[in-house]
N, C-alpha and C positions, 0 to 999 in steps of 0.2 A: 432619587437614585444618583448615585456617584457616576461620572464617566470613567470607564475603564481606560488605563494608561495604554497609549499606542507607541510603537517604536518608530523611530525614524528610519530613513533609507539606509544611511551609513552604518546604524546600528545592526540592522538587519542584515546587510552586507558582511559585517564582521562576524555576527553570530553564524551565518552560513558558512564563511569559510572555516570557523572553528569546528562547526558540526562535521563537515565533510573531512576535515582533518582527523578528527576523533574517530569516525568510522572507517576511514582509510587505515588508521593506526590499528583499529580493532581487527580489520580483515587482515593486514599485513602480519601481526602477531600471530595471530591464530595459524595462517598458512605457514608461516617460517616454523613455528613450533612443530606444526604436524610433519612438515618435511623433514626436519631435523630428527626428531623422534622415529619416524618411519624409515629413514635411511641409516640411522645409527642401530636401532633394534630389530627391525623388521625388513631388512634389505632383501632377503631371499623371499619374503612372502609378497613382496612389491610387484604384483602381477598387473595384467592389462586392466582389471576391475578397479584396483586401487589408483592406476593412472586415470582412469575414467572418472573415479570419483574427485580426484583432486583438479582435473581440468574443468569438472562441472562446478565445483566451488568457485575456482577462478572466474569462470563465466558468469557465475551469480554474483560474484562481488563486482565484478566490471559492471554489469548491467545496473545492479542497484545503486552503485556509488555514481555511475554515469547519469542515471536518471534524477538523483539528487542534485548533480552538478548541472544538468539541463534545466531543472526547476528554479535553481538559485541563480541562474545567469542574469548578471546586471546588464543595464543598457545605460549608455552614456550619451551625451549630447554631442554635437559636433565640435564644442569647445573643449571637451573632456570631461565636464562635469557630471555627476552621478545623477541621473534622473530616476531610474527605479533600481533598486537593490536586489530585485528579484523576489520570487515567492519565499516566504518565511518558512524554513524547514523545520523550525521548532513550534510551530503553530500546531495546537491541540486539533485531532481528529482531521488531520490533513493528508494527503496522499504520501507526503514524504514520511510520515510515521509508519506506513507499511513497508517503505523501502528500507527504513531504519530497522524494523522488525526483521526483515528478511536477512539483513547483514548479521543481525545478533543471532538468529536461528541458524544460519550457516556456519557462524564461527563456533557457536555451542555444538552442532552436530559433529563438526569437524574435529574439534577436541575431544569430545565424548567418543569419537569413533577408535580413538587410540585405545580405549579400554576395551570396547566391544564393537564389532561391525554392525551389530543390530541397531545401534543408536542411529544409524542412516535412515532407518524407517521414521525416525522423528521429522525428516523432510516432508512426509506426507502431511503433517499438520498445517503447512501453509496452504496446499491447495484446498484441505478440507475447511479451513478458516475463510478462504476465499469463497468457497461454495456457499457456505453459511452465511456469509454476508451478501452475497448476490441473491439468495433465497430471501432473507429478512428484508432486505432493503428495494429489492426490484421485484423479483418474480412473486413472492408471497403476496404483496399488497396488490400487484396488480392482477394475480388469478383470483384472490378471494374478496376483492373489492365489491362492496354492494352495488347492485343494479343501480342505475341513475333514476332518481324519483321523476316523476312527470311534474312538469312545472304548473303553476296556477293555470287553471282551466277558465276560459272566456265564459261569461254568463251565457251568452247566446248559444256557444256550443254545448253547454251543460243542458240547457233546456231542450235543445234539439235531440240530444243523447237521450233524455229522459222521454221525449215524445216517442221516439223509436222504440225504446223499450216497452212502454205501454202498449203501442200498437204489435209488437211481437207477442205479447201475453194474450 
C-alpha cells in the first residue's frame, strides 16, 4: 500500500486562508445581490419579516465563517515561526464541511427567496439533516446496540451451576 500524501503546515495555512476567503466572498455576493434586488424592486414589500430574514442570514454567515476561522486558527512559536497551521478546512468528512454546507445552503436560500418566499423553507433541510446524522451516528447505534454477551464462564462456576440445576429438578 502506498502512503497517502500529507500537507505541510504552511500549505494547510494557505489553503485555509483561501477557503475562508472563498466562502466569505460567496456570502458577501449573495447578501449584496439580495439587498440590491430587494431595495430596487421590492422596497415597499420589505417589511419586518424580510428584515428578520436578512439579519438571520447575516448571523448564520458570521457564525459559520467564524467557526471556520476558529478551527483554522494557526499557532506560532515565541520566535514567530509557524508551529501549527490549524485544522485543515478542506479535509473530507470534517466539521468544516458542515460549516461550508451551511454557508452554501444559506446563500442558495437567500438568492432563491428572490424568486419566491417559499424557498426559505429549504432552511429546514439543515436541522433535518443534522437530526438524521445524530440519529444514524449516535442515537440509533446506542439504542439498538445488541446486549453485551457474557464472557467466558469459569469451569468451576459452570460445574457449580450445573449441580444447582440438577438439584432443582
